[in-house]
C-alpha positions as CSV (number, residue, x, y, z in Angstrom):
1,M,16.4,-7.4,-0.3
2,K,17.1,-10.1,-2.8
3,D,20.7,-10.4,-4.5
4,E,21.3,-6.8,-5.7
5,T,21.8,-7.2,-9.5
6,L,21.8,-3.4,-10.2
7,I,23.8,-1.2,-7.7
8,I,23.8,2.5,-8.2
9,R,26.0,4.3,-5.7
10,S,26.7,8.0,-5.1
11,V,26.2,8.8,-8.8
12,C,26.7,12.4,-10.0
13,K,26.4,13.8,-13.6
14,T,26.7,17.3,-14.8
15,R,26.0,18.7,-18.2
16,G,27.7,22.0,-18.6
17,K,26.8,23.9,-15.5
18,M,23.8,21.9,-14.8
19,Q,23.8,19.2,-12.1
20,V,21.6,16.5,-13.9
21,L,22.1,13.8,-11.2
22,N,23.2,14.5,-7.6
23,D,24.5,11.7,-5.4
24,I,22.0,9.0,-6.6
25,D,21.8,5.7,-4.8
26,L,19.5,3.0,-6.1
27,R,19.6,-0.8,-5.9
28,V,17.4,-3.3,-7.7
29,G,17.4,-6.9,-6.6
30,A,17.1,-10.0,-8.7
31,G,13.4,-10.5,-9.6
32,E,12.5,-7.1,-8.3
33,R,10.4,-4.6,-10.4
34,V,11.1,-0.9,-9.5
35,A,9.3,2.1,-11.0
36,L,11.5,5.1,-11.7
37,L,9.3,8.2,-11.7
38,G,10.0,11.9,-12.2
39,H,9.0,14.9,-14.3
40,N,10.6,15.5,-17.7
41,G,14.1,16.7,-16.9
42,A,14.3,15.0,-13.5
43,G,17.2,12.8,-14.7
44,K,15.6,9.5,-15.6
45,S,16.9,9.2,-19.1
46,T,20.4,10.3,-18.0
47,L,20.4,7.5,-15.4
48,I,19.4,4.9,-18.0
49,K,22.2,6.1,-20.3
50,L,24.7,5.7,-17.5
51,I,23.5,2.3,-16.8
52,L,23.9,1.4,-20.5
53,G,27.3,2.9,-20.7
54,L,26.2,5.4,-23.3
55,T,27.6,8.3,-21.2
56,S,30.2,8.5,-18.5
57,L,29.9,9.1,-14.8
58,D,31.3,12.2,-13.2
59,S,31.6,10.3,-10.0
60,G,30.0,7.3,-8.2
61,E,29.7,3.8,-9.3
62,I,27.3,1.5,-11.2
63,S,27.5,-2.2,-11.0
64,I,25.4,-4.4,-13.3
65,N,25.7,-8.0,-12.0
66,G,29.2,-7.1,-10.9
67,A,30.3,-5.6,-14.3
68,R,30.8,-2.0,-15.2
69,P,28.5,-0.2,-17.6
70,G,29.7,-0.3,-21.2
71,S,32.0,-3.4,-20.6
72,S,31.3,-6.6,-22.5
73,A,29.8,-8.2,-19.4
74,G,27.8,-5.2,-18.6
75,R,26.3,-5.0,-22.1
76,A,25.6,-8.7,-22.1
77,A,23.8,-8.4,-18.8
78,V,21.4,-5.6,-19.8
79,A,18.3,-5.5,-22.1
80,F,16.8,-2.1,-23.1
81,L,13.5,-1.1,-24.5
82,P,13.4,2.6,-25.4
83,E,10.1,4.7,-25.5
84,S,10.4,5.1,-29.3
85,V,11.9,1.9,-30.6
86,N,12.9,1.8,-34.3
87,F,14.2,-0.9,-36.5
88,H,15.2,-1.2,-40.1
89,P,11.9,-0.9,-42.1
90,T,12.8,-3.3,-44.9
91,L,13.5,-6.2,-42.6
92,T,10.7,-8.5,-41.5
93,G,10.1,-9.1,-37.8
94,R,11.6,-12.5,-38.1
95,E,14.7,-11.2,-39.8
96,Q,15.2,-8.4,-37.2
97,L,14.9,-10.7,-34.2
98,T,17.2,-13.3,-35.9
99,L,19.8,-10.6,-36.3
100,F,19.6,-9.5,-32.7
101,A,19.8,-13.2,-31.6
102,R,23.0,-13.6,-33.5
103,L,24.5,-10.5,-32.0
104,T,24.0,-11.8,-28.6
105,G,26.1,-14.8,-29.3
106,G,24.0,-17.0,-27.1
107,P,22.1,-20.2,-27.9
108,K,19.7,-20.0,-30.9
109,P,16.2,-18.9,-29.6
110,D,12.8,-20.0,-30.8
111,I,12.1,-16.9,-32.9
112,E,8.6,-18.0,-33.8
113,A,7.7,-18.6,-30.1
114,L,9.0,-15.3,-29.0
115,L,7.1,-13.3,-31.7
116,Q,4.0,-15.2,-30.8
117,R,4.5,-14.4,-27.2
118,V,4.5,-10.8,-27.8
119,G,1.5,-11.0,-30.1
120,L,3.2,-10.8,-33.5
121,A,2.6,-14.2,-34.8
122,G,0.4,-12.8,-37.6
123,A,3.0,-10.3,-38.7
124,T,6.3,-12.5,-38.5
125,D,7.2,-12.1,-42.2
126,N,5.7,-8.6,-42.7
127,R,8.3,-5.7,-43.2
128,I,8.7,-3.6,-40.1
129,G,8.0,-0.5,-42.2
130,T,4.4,-1.6,-42.3
131,Y,4.2,-2.0,-38.5
132,S,2.3,0.3,-36.2
133,K,4.1,2.0,-33.2
134,G,2.4,-0.6,-31.0
135,M,3.7,-3.5,-33.1
136,R,7.3,-2.0,-33.2
137,Q,7.0,-1.7,-29.3
138,R,6.0,-5.5,-29.2
139,L,9.1,-6.3,-31.4
140,G,11.3,-4.4,-29.0
141,L,9.9,-6.4,-26.1
142,A,10.7,-9.7,-27.9
143,Q,14.3,-8.3,-28.2
144,V,14.3,-7.8,-24.5
145,L,13.3,-11.4,-24.1
146,L,16.2,-12.8,-26.1
147,G,18.5,-14.7,-23.7
148,T,18.2,-14.3,-20.0
149,P,19.0,-10.7,-19.1
150,K,20.1,-9.9,-15.6
151,V,18.7,-6.4,-15.8
152,A,15.9,-5.0,-18.0
153,L,15.5,-1.3,-18.5
154,L,12.2,-0.3,-19.8
155,D,11.6,3.3,-20.8
156,E,7.8,4.0,-21.1
157,P,7.2,0.4,-22.2
158,T,3.5,0.7,-22.7
159,S,3.8,3.6,-25.1
160,G,1.6,3.0,-28.2
161,L,-0.1,-0.1,-26.7
162,D,-3.8,-0.6,-26.4
163,P,-5.2,-1.7,-22.9
164,I,-5.2,-5.4,-23.6
165,S,-1.7,-5.2,-24.9
166,R,-0.6,-3.3,-21.8
167,Q,-1.8,-6.2,-19.6
168,D,0.1,-8.6,-21.8
169,L,3.2,-6.5,-21.5
170,Y,3.0,-6.5,-17.7
171,A,2.5,-10.3,-17.7
172,I,5.7,-10.6,-19.6
173,I,7.5,-8.3,-17.1
174,D,6.1,-10.5,-14.4
175,E,7.8,-13.5,-16.2
176,L,11.1,-11.6,-16.5
177,A,11.0,-11.0,-12.7
178,A,10.1,-14.6,-11.9
179,Q,13.2,-15.7,-13.8
180,G,15.4,-13.4,-11.7
181,T,15.7,-10.3,-13.9
182,A,15.9,-7.0,-12.2
183,V,13.5,-4.8,-13.8
184,L,13.6,-0.9,-13.8
185,I,10.6,0.8,-15.4
186,A,10.8,4.4,-16.2
187,S,7.1,5.5,-16.7
188,H,4.5,8.3,-16.5
189,A,1.7,5.8,-16.4
190,L,1.2,6.0,-12.7
191,T,-2.0,3.8,-12.4
192,E,-0.2,1.0,-14.1
193,V,3.1,1.0,-12.1
194,E,1.2,1.4,-9.0
195,A,-0.2,-2.1,-9.4
196,Q,2.6,-3.8,-11.2
197,T,5.8,-2.9,-9.3
198,D,7.4,-3.8,-6.0
199,R,9.0,-0.4,-5.1
200,I,8.8,3.2,-6.2
201,A,11.8,5.6,-6.8
202,I,11.1,9.2,-7.5
203,L,13.6,11.7,-8.9
204,R,13.2,15.5,-8.5
205,Q,15.6,17.8,-10.3
206,G,18.4,15.2,-10.2
207,V,17.9,14.1,-6.6
208,K,16.3,10.9,-5.4
209,V,13.5,12.1,-3.1
210,A,11.7,8.8,-2.5
211,D,12.5,5.0,-2.6
212,D,10.3,2.5,-0.9
213,T,7.2,0.5,-1.2
214,L,3.9,2.3,-1.9
215,A,2.7,1.5,1.6
216,N,5.8,3.0,3.2
217,L,5.9,6.0,1.1
218,S,2.2,6.6,2.0
219,R,2.8,6.2,5.8
220,V,5.9,8.6,5.7
221,A,4.0,11.1,3.6
222,G,1.1,11.1,5.9
223,L,-1.4,12.0,3.3
224,P,-5.1,11.9,4.4
225,T,-7.4,9.3,3.6
226,R,-10.7,10.1,1.6
227,L,-13.9,8.9,3.2
228,R,-17.0,8.8,0.8
229,I,-20.3,8.4,2.7
230,L,-23.3,7.4,0.8
231,A,-26.4,8.9,2.5
232,R,-29.9,7.6,2.5
233,D,-32.6,9.6,0.7
234,G,-32.6,13.3,1.7
235,Q,-29.9,12.8,4.4
236,A,-26.8,14.1,2.7
237,D,-27.1,17.7,4.0
238,Q,-27.5,16.4,7.5
239,I,-24.2,14.2,7.2
240,A,-22.2,17.0,5.7
241,H,-23.1,19.3,8.5
242,A,-22.4,16.7,11.2
243,T,-19.1,15.6,9.7
244,G,-17.8,18.9,8.2
245,G,-17.6,17.1,4.8
246,T,-18.4,18.2,1.3
247,R,-21.6,17.1,-0.5
248,I,-20.4,16.0,-4.0
249,N,-23.7,15.0,-5.4
250,G,-27.3,14.5,-4.3
251,A,-26.4,11.4,-2.2
252,S,-22.8,11.4,-1.2
253,V,-20.5,13.4,1.1
254,E,-16.8,13.3,1.2
255,L,-14.3,14.3,3.9
256,Y,-10.5,13.8,4.5
257,C,-8.9,12.6,7.6
258,Q,-5.4,12.0,8.8
259,A,-4.3,8.4,9.7
260,D,-4.5,9.0,13.4
261,R,-8.1,10.3,13.1
262,K,-9.4,7.7,10.7
263,L,-10.9,5.3,13.4
264,D,-12.5,8.2,15.2
265,E,-14.1,9.5,12.1
266,L,-15.4,6.0,11.2
267,R,-16.9,5.5,14.7
268,G,-18.6,8.9,14.4
269,I,-20.1,8.1,11.0
270,A,-21.2,4.6,12.2
271,A,-23.0,6.3,15.1
272,M,-25.3,8.2,12.7
273,G,-27.2,5.0,12.1
274,D,-29.8,4.7,9.4
275,T,-28.9,8.0,7.8
276,V,-25.7,6.3,6.4
277,A,-26.2,3.8,3.6
278,D,-22.5,2.9,3.0
279,I,-18.9,4.1,3.7
280,E,-16.0,3.9,1.2
281,K,-12.5,4.3,2.4
282,I,-10.0,5.6,-0.4
283,P,-6.4,5.7,0.7
284,P,-3.8,7.9,-1.1
285,R,-3.0,6.7,-4.5
286,L,0.4,6.7,-6.3
287,E,-0.7,9.9,-8.1
288,D,-1.1,11.7,-4.8
289,L,2.2,10.5,-3.4
290,Y,4.0,11.4,-6.6
291,R,2.7,14.8,-6.5
292,H,3.7,15.1,-2.8
293,Y,7.3,13.9,-3.4
294,A,7.9,15.3,-6.9
295,K,6.9,18.8,-5.8
296,G,9.1,18.6,-2.7
297,E,6.1,18.8,-0.2
298,N,8.1,16.4,2.1
299,T,10.9,18.8,2.5
């Protein structure tokens, strides 16, 4: 792994009699993009609050570029974008970002360029009270870009954004990672994070149940691959009978096979000759893997 910027080691947190986090280990290297997944109540928000120093650890350790959460160095190293970001409604976008820039104590940034980068060039001097949720989210992202954060914590960062804006946001996340920022993204948008992150960590009831690349999680889970066979005219029933698959429309048949049976199945389908027009191989997606790990099917 790259230099480990964010280190979470044996972290536990209780709330009353409830164990919110239980012995969590998680590391995010410089320039790495890690997705943090889990159902509501799995412990994602609590973990983020611990990293930010907003709540205290019961046991364990968190290091942010070598600093403790909540310390001056720890706060300076972290940028945070919450799911529902709010700013003072009477300030303009320029004024709010200028205020944040002063609070960081770093070199004076190019506010105009930052607002343009997040798509707010046309609303720079509009009051934030007139902004839509998506525009406020963009302003929050501009705040994350101030300075050079060592760690960026993004909680549902695409909330309120249209599809084009979502693409723009992930392009900016890529830029953050390229400059060496460790990025932790808490999200329910599985399709997005599947393509935009380097590693997936999954929490279930306060316990980390998965932490690896998508390919390795898929291999360990052993979920079946879906094969979709496009039949030539009138041949779908014949193919379904021969393969044991399910006819899904007038021209296609689907079947599932385990990884160690995939080549045998493909050879058998190829041997059917002209009855088969095409074969599509569909590996398990993140949604399938998330369901597998988050529901405890691996235990």
